[in-house]
Each structure stands twice: as structure tokens, then as C-alpha cells.
N, C-alpha and C positions, 0 to 999 in steps of 0.2 A: 506493499499499499506508502509504502515513503515515497521507494522508485516513481513509483509513476506518480502524483505531487511536485516531487523532482525534475525528471519529465517535464510533464506539464509544464511546470515555469520556466524550466530552459528556453520552453519553444516560442514560451510567452515574451521568454528576452526577443532572442534572437526572431519570432518575426515585428518584429516593433523598431528593431535598426530595421530590418531588410523595408519593412513601409517607412518608415523615417526619409533614408537615401537613397530612396523613388522615389519622395515626398506624396505619401499617401498620409494617409491619419495614423498615424503609431498607437492609440489608444487603442481602435481596429485588431492592427495586428493585434496587440497582443493580447485580445480577445480573441484574437479566430487560432492564436496560435497555441493556448489557453485548451480552445476546445477543439479542434482538429486537430492538429499536434500538425506529424511529418507533412498534412496535406497543406495544411498553410505554407508552409517554408516555401514546397512544387510551386503556385500559388503564387506569392512574392518571386520566387527564383521567373516564371515563366509570363512576369504578367511586366515588367519594366520600365519604363520613365513616364511616372502622369505625363506629365511638361511637354511631355518627349511627341507625344503625340495632336497637340492643334500646330504645331511650328513643320512637321515632316507635311502636313496636310494639306496647309495653307501651300508649304512649298510646291506641291504636286497643281494644287490648281493657277496657283500659278505660269506653272510652266506649258499648267493645260492650255491656255489664256493664251500665251505669248506676251505677260506680264513678265517688269526683268523687276 
């Protein structure tokens, strides 16, 4: 039982740090890590940076329109 609690706390800390580095809400990352464990870590590893998506979309739209 104690090892389960320790792992849950470790997952929560890791997910919180991953969420913060990816410009996402660290408290939701901690809750997700606490509840979902390794699955939340996999999500944050694949999710990428939240702020990178709009700028990439804008650049793509400008290229299509021919704007510089």
C-alpha cells in the first residue's frame, strides 16, 4: 500500500513538471499523474507544447495565402 502511494506522488510530481514545461496547467498535470499514473506521463510526452500549435498554424495559413 505504501509503495502505491509513493508511486502516485512521484507520477504527480513528474506530470506537473512536464505540464509546466509544455505551457500547460501544472495542477491538472499533478492531478492527472496522481489518478492516471504512467498513462498521464505518456500523454504529456506526446502532447507537445501548447503554445507551438497556433503559431505553426498561422505560418502554414500565411504560406497558403502567399503572405510573408
